[in-house]
C-alpha positions as CSV (number, residue, x, y, z in Angstrom):
1,M,0.0,0.0,0.0
2,F,1.4,3.4,-0.9
3,D,2.5,5.2,2.2
4,C,0.1,8.0,3.2
5,S,0.3,7.3,6.9
6,K,1.5,10.7,7.9
7,D,-1.1,12.3,5.7
8,V,-4.0,10.3,7.2
9,R,-2.8,11.1,10.7
10,A,-2.5,14.8,9.8
11,Y,-6.0,14.8,8.5
12,H,-7.3,13.3,11.7
13,D,-5.4,15.8,13.9
14,Q,-6.3,18.9,11.8
15,E,-9.7,18.1,10.4
16,V,-11.3,15.3,12.3
17,T,-10.7,15.6,16.1
18,L,-12.1,18.6,17.9
19,P,-9.6,21.3,18.7
20,K,-9.1,22.2,22.4
21,S,-10.9,25.5,21.9
22,E,-14.1,23.7,20.8
23,Q,-13.7,21.1,23.6
24,D,-13.4,23.9,26.1
25,A,-16.5,25.7,24.6
26,M,-18.5,22.5,24.9
27,R,-17.5,22.0,28.5
28,D,-18.5,25.6,29.2
29,R,-21.9,25.1,27.6
30,R,-22.4,21.9,29.6
31,N,-21.5,23.6,32.8
32,A,-23.8,26.5,32.1
33,N,-26.7,24.2,31.4
34,R,-26.1,22.4,34.7
35,T,-26.1,25.7,36.6
36,R,-29.3,26.8,34.8
37,L,-31.0,23.5,35.6
38,R,-30.0,23.6,39.3
39,N,-31.2,27.1,39.6
40,G,-34.5,26.4,37.8
41,L,-35.2,23.4,40.0
42,A,-34.5,25.3,43.2
43,E,-36.7,28.3,42.2
44,A,-39.6,25.9,41.4
45,D,-39.0,24.1,44.7
46,K,-38.2,20.9,42.9
47,P,-35.7,18.2,44.0
48,A,-32.0,18.9,43.4
49,P,-30.1,16.6,41.0
50,L,-28.1,13.8,42.7
51,E,-25.4,14.2,40.0
52,F,-24.7,14.8,36.3
53,V,-23.0,12.2,34.1
54,K,-21.6,13.0,30.6
55,Q,-22.4,10.3,28.1
56,G,-22.3,9.3,24.5
57,S,-19.6,10.4,22.0
58,Y,-18.9,13.3,24.3
59,A,-18.0,11.0,27.1
60,M,-16.2,8.5,24.8
61,K,-14.2,11.4,23.2
62,T,-15.2,10.2,19.7
63,M,-16.9,13.5,18.6
64,T,-15.7,14.8,15.2
65,R,-15.6,18.3,13.7
66,D,-18.7,19.4,11.9
67,P,-18.8,22.4,9.6
68,N,-22.4,23.1,10.6
69,N,-21.7,22.8,14.3
70,D,-24.1,19.8,14.4
71,Y,-22.9,18.6,17.8
72,D,-24.9,16.5,20.1
73,I,-23.7,16.9,23.8
74,D,-25.3,14.3,26.1
75,D,-25.4,15.1,29.7
76,G,-27.4,12.8,32.0
77,V,-29.1,14.3,35.0
78,Y,-29.7,11.9,38.0
79,F,-32.2,12.1,40.8
80,R,-33.2,10.0,43.8
81,K,-36.3,8.0,43.1
82,E,-37.8,9.0,46.4
83,D,-37.4,12.6,45.5
84,L,-39.3,12.4,42.3
85,V,-42.9,12.7,43.6
86,G,-45.7,14.9,42.4
87,D,-47.7,17.6,44.2
88,R,-50.0,14.9,45.7
89,G,-47.2,12.6,46.7
90,A,-47.5,10.1,43.9
91,E,-44.5,8.8,42.1
92,M,-43.6,10.9,39.0
93,T,-44.0,9.3,35.7
94,S,-41.2,9.3,33.2
95,L,-42.9,12.0,31.2
96,Q,-43.5,14.2,34.3
97,A,-39.8,13.9,35.2
98,R,-38.8,15.1,31.7
99,Q,-41.3,17.9,31.8
100,M,-39.9,19.0,35.2
101,V,-36.4,19.2,33.8
102,R,-37.6,21.0,30.7
103,N,-39.4,23.6,32.7
104,A,-36.4,24.1,35.0
105,V,-33.8,24.5,32.3
106,D,-35.9,27.0,30.3
107,D,-34.9,30.4,31.7
108,G,-36.6,32.3,28.8
109,K,-33.3,33.1,27.1
110,F,-33.4,30.5,24.4
111,K,-34.6,31.5,20.9
112,T,-35.9,27.9,20.5
113,P,-37.4,26.8,23.8
114,P,-36.1,23.5,25.2
115,E,-38.3,20.6,24.3
116,V,-39.3,17.2,25.8
117,R,-38.1,14.4,23.5
118,S,-38.8,10.7,23.8
119,N,-35.8,9.9,25.9
120,C,-34.4,13.3,27.0
121,V,-34.9,17.0,27.1
122,R,-33.2,18.8,24.2
123,V,-31.7,22.3,24.5
124,V,-31.0,23.8,21.0
125,Y,-28.6,26.6,20.5
126,E,-28.6,29.1,17.6
127,K,-25.1,28.1,16.4
128,G,-26.4,24.6,15.4
129,Y,-25.5,22.4,18.3
130,H,-27.7,21.0,21.0
131,V,-27.5,19.5,24.4
132,D,-29.5,16.5,25.3
133,L,-30.4,15.9,29.0
134,P,-31.5,12.3,29.6
135,V,-33.3,12.0,33.0
136,Y,-32.5,9.2,35.3
137,R,-33.5,8.0,38.8
138,R,-31.5,6.1,41.3
139,V,-33.4,3.1,42.7
140,L,-32.5,1.5,46.0
141,T,-33.7,-2.1,46.6
142,S,-33.4,-4.0,49.9
143,T,-32.3,-7.6,49.5
144,A,-31.0,-10.3,51.8
145,F,-27.5,-9.1,51.1
146,G,-28.2,-5.4,51.8
147,E,-29.2,-2.5,49.6
148,E,-28.7,-2.8,45.8
149,I,-28.6,0.2,43.5
150,H,-29.7,0.5,39.9
151,Y,-30.7,3.3,37.6
152,E,-33.7,3.9,35.3
153,L,-34.1,6.2,32.4
154,A,-37.2,8.4,31.9
155,A,-38.0,6.9,28.5
156,S,-41.1,7.3,26.3
157,S,-42.2,3.8,27.3
158,G,-41.8,4.6,31.0
159,W,-39.0,4.1,33.5
160,K,-36.5,1.8,31.7
161,R,-33.5,0.3,33.5
162,S,-30.4,2.0,32.1
163,D,-27.2,3.8,33.1
164,A,-25.2,6.1,30.8
165,R,-22.0,5.1,32.6
166,D,-22.2,1.5,31.5
167,V,-21.6,2.4,27.8
168,S,-18.6,4.7,28.7
169,D,-17.1,2.0,30.9
170,W,-17.6,-0.6,28.2
171,Y,-15.8,1.6,25.6
172,E,-12.8,2.2,27.9
173,D,-12.6,-1.5,28.7
174,E,-12.5,-2.3,24.9
175,R,-9.8,0.3,24.3
176,A,-7.7,-1.2,27.2
177,K,-8.0,-4.7,25.7
178,S,-7.0,-3.6,22.2
179,A,-3.5,-3.5,20.8
180,D,-3.5,0.3,20.8
181,G,-6.5,2.0,22.5
182,V,-5.3,5.5,21.4
183,Q,-5.2,4.5,17.7
184,L,-8.6,2.7,18.1
185,R,-10.2,6.0,19.1
186,R,-8.6,7.8,16.2
187,I,-9.8,5.2,13.7
188,N,-13.2,5.4,15.3
189,R,-13.3,9.2,14.8
190,D,-12.1,8.7,11.2
191,L,-14.9,6.3,10.4
192,K,-17.5,8.6,11.9
193,K,-16.0,11.5,9.9
194,Y,-16.3,9.4,6.8
195,V,-20.0,8.7,7.2
196,R,-20.7,12.4,7.8
197,S,-18.6,13.5,4.8
198,R,-21.7,13.7,2.6
199,G,-24.9,15.4,3.9
200,S,-27.1,13.1,1.9
201,W,-25.8,10.0,3.8
202,R,-26.7,11.2,7.3
203,D,-30.3,10.2,7.7
204,G,-29.9,6.8,6.2
205,I,-26.6,5.4,7.6
206,L,-25.7,3.6,10.8
207,S,-25.5,5.7,14.0
208,G,-22.2,6.9,15.4
209,F,-22.7,4.6,18.4
210,G,-23.2,1.6,16.0
211,I,-19.9,2.6,14.2
212,S,-18.1,2.7,17.6
213,V,-19.4,-0.8,18.5
214,L,-18.2,-2.1,15.1
215,T,-14.8,-0.4,15.4
216,T,-14.1,-2.0,18.8
217,E,-15.2,-5.3,17.4
218,R,-13.1,-5.3,14.2
219,F,-10.3,-2.8,14.9
220,R,-7.0,-3.8,13.2
221,H,-3.9,-2.2,14.7
222,N,-1.0,-1.2,12.5
223,D,2.0,1.0,13.0
224,W,1.0,2.7,9.7
225,E,-2.1,4.9,10.3
226,D,-3.5,4.6,6.8
227,Q,-3.1,0.8,6.8
228,A,-4.8,0.5,10.2
229,L,-7.8,2.6,8.8
230,Y,-8.0,0.6,5.6
231,D,-7.7,-2.8,7.3
232,T,-10.4,-1.8,9.8
233,M,-12.7,-0.7,7.0
234,V,-12.2,-4.1,5.3
235,A,-12.8,-6.0,8.5
236,I,-16.0,-4.2,9.3
237,R,-17.3,-4.5,5.7
238,N,-16.6,-8.2,5.7
239,R,-18.3,-8.6,9.1
240,L,-21.4,-6.8,7.8
241,N,-21.4,-8.9,4.7
242,G,-22.0,-11.9,7.0
243,D,-24.3,-10.2,9.6
244,L,-26.0,-6.8,9.5
245,Q,-27.2,-7.0,13.1
246,V,-25.2,-5.0,15.7
247,A,-25.9,-6.0,19.3
248,H,-26.0,-3.4,22.1
249,P,-22.8,-3.9,24.1
250,V,-24.3,-3.4,27.6
251,T,-28.0,-4.1,27.3
252,P,-28.6,-7.9,26.9
253,D,-30.9,-9.1,24.1
254,N,-31.0,-5.6,22.7
255,Y,-29.8,-4.4,19.3
256,I,-28.7,-1.1,17.8
257,T,-30.0,-2.3,14.4
258,T,-33.5,-3.4,13.5
259,G,-33.5,-6.9,12.2
260,P,-31.3,-9.0,10.0
261,D,-31.6,-6.6,7.0
262,D,-31.2,-3.3,8.7
263,A,-31.1,-0.6,6.1
264,R,-28.7,1.7,8.0
265,A,-26.2,-1.0,8.6
266,R,-26.5,-2.1,4.9
267,C,-25.8,1.6,3.9
268,F,-22.7,1.7,6.1
269,R,-21.5,-1.5,4.6
270,D,-22.0,-0.3,1.0
271,K,-20.3,3.0,1.7
272,L,-17.3,1.2,3.2
273,T,-17.1,-0.9,0.0
274,E,-17.1,2.4,-2.0
275,A,-14.2,3.7,0.1
276,I,-12.3,0.4,-0.2
277,D,-12.7,0.4,-4.0
278,T,-11.6,4.0,-4.2
279,L,-8.4,3.2,-2.4
280,Q,-7.4,0.3,-4.6
281,P,-5.0,2.3,-6.8
282,L,-2.8,2.6,-3.7
283,F,-1.9,-1.0,-4.1
284,D,-0.7,-0.6,-7.7
285,D,3.1,-0.8,-8.2
286,D,3.1,2.4,-10.3
287,C,1.0,4.5,-7.8
288,T,2.3,8.0,-7.3
289,R,1.9,10.3,-4.3
290,E,-0.4,12.6,-6.2
291,R,-2.6,9.7,-7.2
292,A,-2.7,8.3,-3.7
293,L,-3.6,11.6,-2.0
294,K,-6.3,12.1,-4.6
295,C,-7.8,8.8,-3.6
296,W,-7.8,9.7,0.1
297,G,-9.4,13.1,-0.8
298,K,-12.1,11.4,-2.7
299,V,-12.9,9.0,0.2
300,F,-13.3,11.9,2.7
301,A,-14.7,14.4,0.1
302,T,-12.1,16.9,1.1
303,T,-9.5,19.1,-0.5
304,F,-7.2,18.6,2.6
305,F,-4.9,16.0,0.8
306,S,-4.6,17.9,-2.5
307,E,-3.8,21.1,-0.6
308,R,-1.2,19.3,1.4
309,L,0.5,18.1,-1.8
310,E,0.3,21.6,-3.3
311,E,2.0,23.0,-0.2
312,E,4.8,20.5,-0.5
313,Q,5.3,21.3,-4.1
314,R,5.4,25.1,-3.4
315,A,7.9,24.5,-0.6
316,A,10.1,22.4,-2.9
317,V,10.1,25.1,-5.6
318,A,10.9,27.8,-3.1
319,A,13.6,25.9,-1.3
320,P,17.2,27.0,-2.0
321,A,19.9,24.6,-2.8
322,I,21.6,23.2,0.3
323,I,25.3,22.8,0.7
324,T,26.3,19.7,2.7
325,S,29.7,18.1,3.4
326,A,29.1,16.0,0.3
327,G,28.5,19.0,-1.9
328,L,25.5,20.9,-3.3
329,L,22.0,19.3,-3.1
330,S,19.8,20.4,-5.9
331,Q,16.2,21.7,-5.5
332,T,15.1,18.3,-6.8
333,A,16.8,16.6,-3.9
334,V,15.3,19.0,-1.5
335,A,11.8,18.4,-3.0
336,A,12.4,14.6,-2.6
337,A,13.3,15.1,1.0
338,A,10.2,17.2,1.6
339,V,8.0,14.4,0.1
340,S,9.8,11.8,2.2
341,S,9.1,13.7,5.4
342,A,5.4,13.8,4.6
343,G,5.0,10.3,3.3
344,G,5.5,8.4,0.1
345,G,6.9,5.1,-0.9
346,R,5.3,1.9,0.1
347,H,4.7,0.1,3.4
348,A,7.2,-2.6,4.2
Protein backbone atom coordinates (compact mmCIF):
# COMPACT_ATOMS: atom_id res chain seq x y z
CA MET A 1 0.00 0.00 0.00
CA PHE A 2 1.36 3.43 -0.94
CA ASP A 3 2.47 5.19 2.24
CA CYS A 4 0.14 8.02 3.22
CA SER A 5 0.32 7.28 6.92
CA LYS A 6 1.48 10.75 7.95
CA ASP A 7 -1.11 12.35 5.71
CA VAL A 8 -4.00 10.34 7.19
CA ARG A 9 -2.76 11.11 10.69
CA ALA A 10 -2.47 14.80 9.84
CA TYR A 11 -6.03 14.78 8.49
CA HIS A 12 -7.26 13.30 11.75
CA ASP A 13 -5.38 15.79 13.89
CA GLN A 14 -6.27 18.87 11.85
CA GLU A 15 -9.71 18.12 10.40
CA VAL A 16 -11.34 15.28 12.35
CA THR A 17 -10.73 15.57 16.07
CA LEU A 18 -12.13 18.55 17.94
CA PRO A 19 -9.57 21.27 18.73
CA LYS A 20 -9.07 22.23 22.35
CA SER A 21 -10.91 25.51 21.85
CA GLU A 22 -14.09 23.67 20.82
CA GLN A 23 -13.69 21.12 23.59
CA ASP A 24 -13.42 23.94 26.11
CA ALA A 25 -16.48 25.67 24.62
CA MET A 26 -18.50 22.47 24.89
CA ARG A 27 -17.50 22.01 28.50
CA ASP A 28 -18.52 25.60 29.23
CA ARG A 29 -21.94 25.07 27.59
CA ARG A 30 -22.42 21.88 29.55
CA ASN A 31 -21.55 23.56 32.84
CA ALA A 32 -23.81 26.53 32.05
CA ASN A 33 -26.71 24.16 31.43
CA ARG A 34 -26.06 22.37 34.71
CA THR A 35 -26.12 25.66 36.59
CA ARG A 36 -29.26 26.77 34.76
CA LEU A 37 -31.01 23.50 35.63
CA ARG A 38 -29.99 23.57 39.30
CA ASN A 39 -31.22 27.14 39.65
CA GLY A 40 -34.47 26.43 37.84
CA LEU A 41 -35.23 23.41 40.02
CA ALA A 42 -34.47 25.35 43.21
CA GLU A 43 -36.69 28.28 42.17
CA ALA A 44 -39.57 25.89 41.43
CA ASP A 45 -39.04 24.08 44.74
CA LYS A 46 -38.24 20.86 42.88
CA PRO A 47 -35.69 18.21 43.95
CA ALA A 48 -32.02 18.90 43.36
CA PRO A 49 -30.09 16.58 41.03
CA LEU A 50 -28.09 13.84 42.67
CA GLU A 51 -25.39 14.16 40.00
CA PHE A 52 -24.69 14.80 36.32
CA VAL A 53 -22.96 12.23 34.11
CA LYS A 54 -21.63 13.00 30.62
CA GLN A 55 -22.36 10.27 28.12
CA GLY A 56 -22.35 9.26 24.46
CA SER A 57 -19.63 10.36 22.04
CA TYR A 58 -18.94 13.34 24.31
CA ALA A 59 -17.95 10.98 27.14
CA MET A 60 -16.17 8.50 24.85
CA LYS A 61 -14.25 11.36 23.18
CA THR A 62 -15.21 10.22 19.70
CA MET A 63 -16.87 13.45 18.56
CA THR A 64 -15.70 14.80 15.22
CA ARG A 65 -15.61 18.26 13.70
CA ASP A 66 -18.70 19.39 11.87
CA PRO A 67 -18.76 22.43 9.57
CA ASN A 68 -22.38 23.13 10.56
CA ASN A 69 -21.73 22.81 14.30
CA ASP A 70 -24.08 19.81 14.37
CA TYR A 71 -22.88 18.61 17.77
CA ASP A 72 -24.87 16.45 20.14
CA ILE A 73 -23.72 16.85 23.75
CA ASP A 74 -25.30 14.26 26.05
CA ASP A 75 -25.35 15.08 29.75
CA GLY A 76 -27.42 12.78 31.95
CA VAL A 77 -29.11 14.26 35.04
CA TYR A 78 -29.74 11.88 37.95
CA PHE A 79 -32.25 12.11 40.81
CA ARG A 80 -33.16 9.97 43.78
CA LYS A 81 -36.29 7.97 43.06
CA GLU A 82 -37.79 8.95 46.42
CA ASP A 83 -37.41 12.65 45.51
CA LEU A 84 -39.34 12.36 42.26
CA VAL A 85 -42.87 12.73 43.56
CA GLY A 86 -45.70 14.93 42.36
CA ASP A 87 -47.68 17.57 44.25
CA ARG A 88 -49.98 14.91 45.71
CA GLY A 89 -47.16 12.61 46.74
CA ALA A 90 -47.52 10.13 43.88
CA GLU A 91 -44.46 8.83 42.06
CA MET A 92 -43.56 10.92 39.01
CA THR A 93 -44.04 9.28 35.65
CA SER A 94 -41.15 9.32 33.22
CA LEU A 95 -42.91 12.04 31.24
CA GLN A 96 -43.48 14.19 34.32
CA ALA A 97 -39.78 13.92 35.21
CA ARG A 98 -38.76 15.07 31.73
CA GLN A 99 -41.28 17.90 31.85
CA MET A 100 -39.91 19.00 35.22
CA VAL A 101 -36.38 19.19 33.80
CA ARG A 102 -37.58 21.00 30.67
CA ASN A 103 -39.38 23.65 32.70
CA ALA A 104 -36.40 24.13 35.01
CA VAL A 105 -33.79 24.50 32.27
CA ASP A 106 -35.91 26.98 30.29
CA ASP A 107 -34.93 30.38 31.68
CA GLY A 108 -36.58 32.26 28.82
CA LYS A 109 -33.30 33.14 27.12
CA PHE A 110 -33.37 30.52 24.35
CA LYS A 111 -34.56 31.49 20.89
CA THR A 112 -35.87 27.94 20.53
CA PRO A 113 -37.42 26.78 23.82
CA PRO A 114 -36.10 23.47 25.24
CA GLU A 115 -38.31 20.57 24.29
CA VAL A 116 -39.29 17.24 25.80
CA ARG A 117 -38.10 14.41 23.54
CA SER A 118 -38.84 10.69 23.80
CA ASN A 119 -35.77 9.91 25.92
CA CYS A 120 -34.40 13.29 26.97
CA VAL A 121 -34.88 17.04 27.15
CA ARG A 122 -33.22 18.84 24.24
CA VAL A 123 -31.71 22.32 24.48
CA VAL A 124 -31.05 23.82 21.04
CA TYR A 125 -28.57 26.64 20.46
CA GLU A 126 -28.58 29.13 17.58
CA LYS A 127 -25.14 28.06 16.39
CA GLY A 128 -26.45 24.62 15.40
CA TYR A 129 -25.46 22.37 18.28
CA HIS A 130 -27.72 20.98 20.96
CA VAL A 131 -27.47 19.53 24.45
CA ASP A 132 -29.53 16.47 25.34
CA LEU A 133 -30.43 15.91 28.98
CA PRO A 134 -31.54 12.32 29.60
CA VAL A 135 -33.26 12.04 32.99
CA TYR A 136 -32.46 9.15 35.34
CA ARG A 137 -33.51 8.05 38.80
CA ARG A 138 -31.48 6.05 41.30
CA VAL A 139 -33.42 3.10 42.70
CA LEU A 140 -32.51 1.48 46.03
CA THR A 141 -33.71 -2.08 46.58
CA SER A 142 -33.43 -3.96 49.87
CA THR A 143 -32.26 -7.55 49.52
CA ALA A 144 -31.03 -10.30 51.83
CA PHE A 145 -27.51 -9.10 51.07
CA GLY A 146 -28.22 -5.43 51.79
CA GLU A 147 -29.21 -2.53 49.57
CA GLU A 148 -28.69 -2.77 45.82
CA ILE A 149 -28.61 0.22 43.49
CA HIS A 150 -29.67 0.46 39.89
CA TYR A 151 -30.68 3.32 37.62
CA GLU A 152 -33.66 3.93 35.35
CA LEU A 153 -34.07 6.24 32.36
CA ALA A 154 -37.17 8.36 31.88
CA ALA A 155 -38.03 6.94 28.46
CA SER A 156 -41.12 7.31 26.28
CA SER A 157 -42.20 3.81 27.31
CA GLY A 158 -41.84 4.56 31.02
CA TRP A 159 -38.99 4.09 33.45
CA LYS A 160 -36.45 1.82 31.73
CA ARG A 161 -33.46 0.26 33.47
CA SER A 162 -30.38 1.97 32.09
CA ASP A 163 -27.23 3.83 33.12
CA ALA A 164 -25.16 6.06 30.85
CA ARG A 165 -21.96 5.08 32.63
CA ASP A 166 -22.25 1.49 31.46
CA VAL A 167 -21.56 2.44 27.84
CA SER A 168 -18.61 4.70 28.69
CA ASP A 169 -17.12 2.00 30.92
CA TRP A 170 -17.59 -0.58 28.17
CA TYR A 171 -15.77 1.61 25.63
CA GLU A 172 -12.81 2.21 27.93
CA ASP A 173 -12.60 -1.52 28.66
CA GLU A 174 -12.53 -2.27 24.93
CA ARG A 175 -9.80 0.29 24.33
CA ALA A 176 -7.75 -1.16 27.20
CA LYS A 177 -8.02 -4.66 25.72
CA SER A 178 -7.02 -3.56 22.21
CA ALA A 179 -3.50 -3.50 20.79
CA ASP A 180 -3.54 0.31 20.78
CA GLY A 181 -6.45 2.04 22.48
CA VAL A 182 -5.32 5.48 21.38
CA GLN A 183 -5.23 4.48 17.72
CA LEU A 184 -8.56 2.69 18.06
CA ARG A 185 -10.18 5.97 19.11
CA ARG A 186 -8.57 7.80 16.18
CA ILE A 187 -9.81 5.20 13.70
CA ASN A 188 -13.24 5.39 15.34
CA ARG A 189 -13.30 9.15 14.75
CA ASP A 190 -12.08 8.74 11.15
CA LEU A 191 -14.92 6.34 10.37
CA LYS A 192 -17.49 8.65 11.92
CA LYS A 193 -16.04 11.53 9.91
CA TYR A 194 -16.31 9.44 6.75
CA VAL A 195 -20.03 8.73 7.19
CA ARG A 196 -20.67 12.43 7.83
CA SER A 197 -18.60 13.54 4.83
CA ARG A 198 -21.72 13.71 2.64
CA GLY A 199 -24.85 15.38 3.91
CA SER A 200 -27.06 13.06 1.86
CA TRP A 201 -25.84 10.02 3.83
CA ARG A 202 -26.65 11.22 7.32
CA ASP A 203 -30.28 10.23 7.66
CA GLY A 204 -29.87 6.75 6.22
CA ILE A 205 -26.61 5.42 7.61
CA LEU A 206 -25.65 3.61 10.81
CA SER A 207 -25.47 5.74 13.96
CA GLY A 208 -22.19 6.92 15.44
CA PHE A 209 -22.70 4.57 18.37
CA GLY A 210 -23.17 1.65 16.00
CA ILE A 211 -19.94 2.60 14.25
CA SER A 212 -18.15 2.74 17.61
CA VAL A 213 -19.39 -0.76 18.46
CA LEU A 214 -18.18 -2.15 15.13
CA THR A 215 -14.83 -0.36 15.44
CA THR A 216 -14.10 -1.95 18.81
CA GLU A 217 -15.24 -5.30 17.43
CA ARG A 218 -13.13 -5.28 14.25
CA PHE A 219 -10.28 -2.82 14.93
CA ARG A 220 -7.04 -3.76 13.15
CA HIS A 221 -3.95 -2.19 14.68
CA ASN A 222 -1.01 -1.24 12.46
CA ASP A 223 1.96 1.05 12.99
CA TRP A 224 0.98 2.70 9.70
CA GLU A 225 -2.08 4.86 10.34
CA ASP A 226 -3.47 4.56 6.81
CA GLN A 227 -3.08 0.78 6.83
CA ALA A 228 -4.85 0.53 10.19
CA LEU A 229 -7.78 2.57 8.85
CA TYR A 230 -7.98 0.61 5.61
CA ASP A 231 -7.72 -2.79 7.32
CA THR A 232 -10.41 -1.82 9.84
CA MET A 233 -12.68 -0.70 7.01
CA VAL A 234 -12.24 -4.05 5.28
CA ALA A 235 -12.77 -6.01 8.50
CA ILE A 236 -16.00 -4.16 9.32
CA ARG A 237 -17.27 -4.45 5.73
CA ASN A 238 -16.60 -8.21 5.73
CA ARG A 239 -18.31 -8.58 9.09
CA LEU A 240 -21.40 -6.76 7.81
CA ASN A 241 -21.41 -8.94 4.70
CA GLY A 242 -21.99 -11.86 7.04
CA ASP A 243 -24.30 -10.22 9.56
CA LEU A 244 -25.96 -6.80 9.50
CA GLN A 245 -27.17 -6.97 13.09
CA VAL A 246 -25.23 -5.04 15.74
CA ALA A 247 -25.93 -5.99 19.35
CA HIS A 248 -26.01 -3.38 22.09
CA PRO A 249 -22.80 -3.91 24.09
CA VAL A 250 -24.26 -3.41 27.58
CA THR A 251 -27.98 -4.13 27.26
CA PRO A 252 -28.60 -7.89 26.94
CA ASP A 253 -30.87 -9.07 24.13
CA ASN A 254 -30.96 -5.55 22.70
CA TYR A 255 -29.81 -4.41 19.27
CA ILE A 256 -28.69 -1.09 17.81
CA THR A 257 -29.96 -2.30 14.45
CA THR A 258 -33.49 -3.36 13.54
CA GLY A 259 -33.54 -6.88 12.17
CA PRO A 260 -31.26 -9.01 9.95
CA ASP A 261 -31.58 -6.65 6.97
CA ASP A 262 -31.16 -3.30 8.71
CA ALA A 263 -31.10 -0.56 6.08
CA ARG A 264 -28.72 1.71 8.00
CA ALA A 265 -26.15 -1.03 8.57
CA ARG A 266 -26.47 -2.05 4.92
CA CYS A 267 -25.84 1.55 3.88
CA PHE A 268 -22.72 1.72 6.05
CA ARG A 269 -21.46 -1.54 4.56
CA ASP A 270 -22.01 -0.27 1.02
CA LYS A 271 -20.28 3.05 1.71
CA LEU A 272 -17.31 1.18 3.20
CA THR A 273 -17.13 -0.87 0.01
CA GLU A 274 -17.08 2.35 -2.01
CA ALA A 275 -14.18 3.68 0.08
CA ILE A 276 -12.26 0.40 -0.19
CA ASP A 277 -12.72 0.38 -3.97
CA THR A 278 -11.62 4.02 -4.20
CA LEU A 279 -8.38 3.19 -2.38
CA GLN A 280 -7.40 0.25 -4.63
CA PRO A 281 -4.99 2.33 -6.79
CA LEU A 282 -2.77 2.64 -3.69
CA PHE A 283 -1.90 -1.03 -4.13
CA ASP A 284 -0.69 -0.61 -7.72
CA ASP A 285 3.07 -0.79 -8.22
CA ASP A 286 3.05 2.43 -10.25
CA CYS A 287 0.97 4.46 -7.79
CA THR A 288 2.28 8.00 -7.26
CA ARG A 289 1.94 10.26 -4.26
CA GLU A 290 -0.35 12.57 -6.21
CA ARG A 291 -2.62 9.69 -7.17
CA ALA A 292 -2.65 8.26 -3.65
CA LEU A 293 -3.58 11.57 -2.04
CA LYS A 294 -6.28 12.10 -4.65
CA CYS A 295 -7.83 8.78 -3.60
CA TRP A 296 -7.85 9.72 0.10
CA GLY A 297 -9.35 13.10 -0.77
CA LYS A 298 -12.12 11.39 -2.71
CA VAL A 299 -12.87 9.03 0.20
CA PHE A 300 -13.34 11.87 2.69
CA ALA A 301 -14.74 14.36 0.14
CA THR A 302 -12.12 16.91 1.14
CA THR A 303 -9.46 19.11 -0.46
CA PHE A 304 -7.18 18.59 2.55
CA PHE A 305 -4.93 16.03 0.85
CA SER A 306 -4.59 17.86 -2.47
CA GLU A 307 -3.82 21.11 -0.65
CA ARG A 308 -1.20 19.29 1.42
CA LEU A 309 0.47 18.13 -1.79
CA GLU A 310 0.34 21.62 -3.27
CA GLU A 311 2.01 23.04 -0.17
CA GLU A 312 4.81 20.48 -0.47
CA GLN A 313 5.32 21.35 -4.11
CA ARG A 314 5.42 25.08 -3.39
CA ALA A 315 7.89 24.51 -0.58
CA ALA A 316 10.09 22.43 -2.86
CA VAL A 317 10.12 25.08 -5.57
CA ALA A 318 10.89 27.85 -3.08
CA ALA A 319 13.59 25.89 -1.27
CA PRO A 320 17.15 27.03 -2.01
CA ALA A 321 19.89 24.58 -2.80
CA ILE A 322 21.59 23.24 0.32
CA ILE A 323 25.33 22.85 0.73
CA THR A 324 26.35 19.75 2.68
CA SER A 325 29.66 18.08 3.41
CA ALA A 326 29.07 15.98 0.31
CA GLY A 327 28.49 18.98 -1.88
CA LEU A 328 25.50 20.86 -3.29
CA LEU A 329 22.01 19.34 -3.05
CA SER A 330 19.77 20.38 -5.90
CA GLN A 331 16.23 21.67 -5.49
CA THR A 332 15.09 18.30 -6.83
CA ALA A 333 16.79 16.56 -3.92
CA VAL A 334 15.29 19.04 -1.49
CA ALA A 335 11.85 18.38 -2.96
CA ALA A 336 12.36 14.64 -2.62
CA ALA A 337 13.31 15.13 1.02
CA ALA A 338 10.15 17.18 1.60
CA VAL A 339 7.97 14.42 0.15
CA SER A 340 9.79 11.81 2.23
CA SER A 341 9.10 13.70 5.43
CA ALA A 342 5.38 13.85 4.63
CA GLY A 343 4.98 10.35 3.26
CA GLY A 344 5.50 8.40 0.10
CA GLY A 345 6.93 5.08 -0.94
CA ARG A 346 5.28 1.87 0.13
CA HIS A 347 4.69 0.13 3.43
CA ALA A 348 7.21 -2.56 4.24
